[in-house]
N, C-alpha and C positions, 0 to 999 in steps of 0.2 A: 817080829812076826808081822807080815803085811797082809792085810785083808782088803779086798776091793769092795767098795760099797757102790752099787749102781743105783742111780736115782731115776725115779719116774720122771717123765718130761715136765710135769707140773712142778716138781721139786728142783729140776735143773735150772729153772728161771731164778730160783731163790739162792742158787749156788753159783751165780755168775756164768751160767751156761754149761757148767761141768756135768758130764754124764757119769763119770766115775771119780770117786774120791778114795784115796788109799789112806788107811788108818792102821793103828796097832791096837790089839785087844784080844782078850781070851773068850769073851762072850758077845752075843749080839748086842746086849745092853751096853757094854763098854764101847763097842764100835759105834753104835748110834750116838752115844754121848759125845764121842770125839767129833762126829759130823755136826751134831747140834751145837757144839762149842764153837766150831768154825763158822757155822751158818745158823744163827739163832732163829731166823724166820722159819726154818724147816721144823724146828721143835714146835712152834705154835701151830703148824699145819698138821703134824702127825700125832701130837699128844694133847690130851685134855688138861683141864686145870689141875687135876690130881697127879699128872705126870704119866697116866696110863695111855697106851696106844689107842688112838681113836678107832671106832668100828670100821671106818672106811680104809684103814691101812693094813696091809699084809706084809709080813717079813718072810723072805725066802732065803735059805742058805743052800747054795749049790742047787738051785731050782727046786728045793723041797721046802714045804711050808714049815716055818718055825713057830707059828702062832700057838700050836698046842703046848709048847714048852715055855710059853711066855718069852721073855727076853733073856732067859738064862741059857739059851742054846749055846753050847761050846763051839768055838771056831778055831781053826788052825791056819798056819801059814799057807797062803795060796787060795784060801776059800773066798767065795764071793757071796756077798749079801745083797739082795735086791729089796728096795723099799718100793712097794707098789701101792699106789693110791687108786682106790676104786672110784670111778666116776659114775654118778647116778643122776637120774633126772627123767623128765618125761617130755 
């Protein structure tokens, strides 16, 4: 089962310039763990010390927010996960 994980431009720099990473998994959590395993710097940017998603990160599955379900959202072959990093400032 192949899931495409699209990275926000900020995260692409941490993944050697890759925009899309293909992984296998049944939930958003499994897929993110695969990405973080390959690119540990991404984990430090999107998760806090307790391993929870940071407030400035949003996870989309097929363009629909998955944040309401936490990281337990089921995914299937051909789905796309987007990791979006919200940029704030003044």
